[in-house]
C-alpha positions as CSV (number, residue, x, y, z in Angstrom):
1,Q,-17.4,19.4,-13.1
2,V,-17.5,15.7,-12.6
3,Q,-14.4,13.5,-12.5
4,L,-14.6,9.9,-13.6
5,V,-11.8,7.4,-12.9
6,E,-12.0,3.8,-14.3
7,S,-10.2,0.8,-12.9
8,G,-10.4,-3.0,-13.3
9,G,-9.3,-3.5,-16.9
10,G,-6.8,-6.2,-17.8
11,S,-6.2,-9.2,-19.9
12,V,-8.2,-12.4,-19.6
13,Q,-8.9,-15.4,-21.7
14,A,-12.2,-15.9,-23.6
15,G,-14.9,-17.1,-21.3
16,G,-13.5,-15.3,-18.3
17,S,-14.8,-12.4,-16.3
18,L,-13.8,-8.9,-15.3
19,R,-15.4,-6.2,-13.2
20,L,-14.8,-2.6,-14.1
21,S,-15.3,0.2,-11.6
22,C,-15.8,3.9,-12.1
23,A,-15.3,6.3,-9.2
24,A,-17.2,9.5,-9.7
25,S,-16.4,12.7,-7.8
26,G,-17.2,16.4,-8.0
27,Y,-20.7,17.6,-8.8
28,T,-22.1,14.1,-9.2
29,Y,-25.6,15.3,-8.2
30,S,-25.8,17.1,-11.6
31,T,-25.7,13.9,-13.6
32,N,-28.9,12.2,-14.8
33,C,-27.3,9.1,-16.3
34,M,-24.1,7.2,-16.3
35,G,-22.7,4.3,-18.2
36,W,-20.0,2.7,-20.2
37,I,-18.9,3.2,-23.8
38,R,-16.2,1.1,-25.5
39,Q,-14.1,1.6,-28.5
40,A,-12.1,-1.1,-30.2
41,P,-9.3,-0.3,-32.7
42,G,-10.7,0.6,-36.1
43,K,-14.3,0.4,-34.9
44,E,-16.9,2.9,-33.9
45,R,-17.8,3.7,-30.3
46,E,-20.4,1.5,-28.8
47,E,-22.6,2.3,-25.8
48,V,-22.3,-0.8,-23.7
49,A,-24.6,0.0,-20.8
50,I,-26.4,3.2,-19.8
51,I,-28.1,3.6,-16.4
52,H,-30.8,6.2,-16.5
53,S,-32.1,8.4,-13.7
54,D,-35.1,6.1,-13.2
55,G,-32.8,3.2,-12.5
56,S,-33.4,1.5,-15.9
57,T,-30.5,0.2,-17.8
58,D,-30.0,-0.1,-21.5
59,Y,-27.5,-2.6,-22.8
60,A,-26.0,-3.1,-26.3
61,D,-27.4,-6.2,-28.0
62,S,-23.8,-7.5,-28.2
63,V,-23.5,-7.7,-24.4
64,K,-27.0,-8.5,-23.2
65,G,-27.1,-11.5,-20.9
66,R,-23.3,-11.3,-20.3
67,F,-22.7,-7.8,-18.8
68,T,-24.4,-6.1,-15.9
69,S,-24.0,-2.5,-14.8
70,S,-24.8,-1.3,-11.4
71,K,-24.4,1.8,-9.3
72,D,-23.6,2.3,-5.7
73,N,-25.0,5.7,-4.9
74,A,-23.5,5.7,-1.4
75,D,-20.0,6.0,-2.7
76,N,-20.7,7.2,-6.3
77,T,-19.2,4.2,-7.9
78,L,-20.4,2.6,-11.2
79,Y,-19.6,-1.0,-11.9
80,L,-19.6,-3.2,-15.0
81,Q,-19.6,-6.9,-14.4
82,M,-18.5,-8.6,-17.6
83,N,-18.9,-12.4,-17.9
84,S,-18.4,-14.9,-20.7
85,L,-16.0,-12.5,-22.3
86,K,-15.2,-12.8,-26.0
87,P,-12.3,-11.6,-28.1
88,E,-14.6,-9.1,-29.7
89,D,-15.1,-7.5,-26.3
90,T,-11.5,-6.2,-26.5
91,A,-11.6,-2.5,-26.4
92,M,-11.0,0.6,-24.3
93,Y,-13.8,1.0,-21.9
94,Y,-14.8,4.5,-20.9
95,C,-17.0,5.6,-18.0
96,V,-19.4,8.4,-19.0
97,A,-21.9,10.7,-17.4
98,D,-24.4,13.2,-18.7
99,T,-26.4,16.0,-17.1
100,R,-29.2,15.4,-19.6
101,N,-30.4,12.0,-20.8
102,C,-27.4,10.3,-22.4
103,L,-29.1,10.5,-25.8
104,H,-27.1,13.3,-27.4
105,G,-23.6,12.8,-26.3
106,M,-22.0,12.7,-22.9
107,D,-20.8,15.6,-20.8
108,Y,-18.1,13.7,-18.9
109,W,-15.7,11.0,-19.8
110,G,-13.1,9.1,-17.9
111,K,-9.7,8.3,-19.4
112,G,-10.6,4.7,-20.0
113,T,-9.4,1.3,-19.0
114,L,-8.2,-1.3,-21.5
115,V,-9.8,-4.7,-21.7
116,T,-8.1,-7.4,-23.7
117,I,-9.6,-10.8,-24.3
118,S,-7.5,-13.5,-25.8
119,S,-8.9,-16.6,-27.6
């Protein structure tokens, strides 16, 4: 099992920045990819950023150029730096991990951290 715990959410004004963290523990060696998925009220889930085993990262078009995800392998922590935030970025952000390739659902989910952006 892998446990994922997010932190860093909060409320900021549009144009501001936030950095989310995700502490991973347990059998982290079993995961091939990690990332962030968000869900806003009344909207479908959106894959924000996925870091693959080869180190490449896929970003949603809606966040390209504004968000950057990184991973510290030394302490098994995933980060999401979010800049130039917009009200439409308001959502619950979930840290996710998968033992396969993150293409067909995620094996592990954190409980989420809420990000609220005011205009």
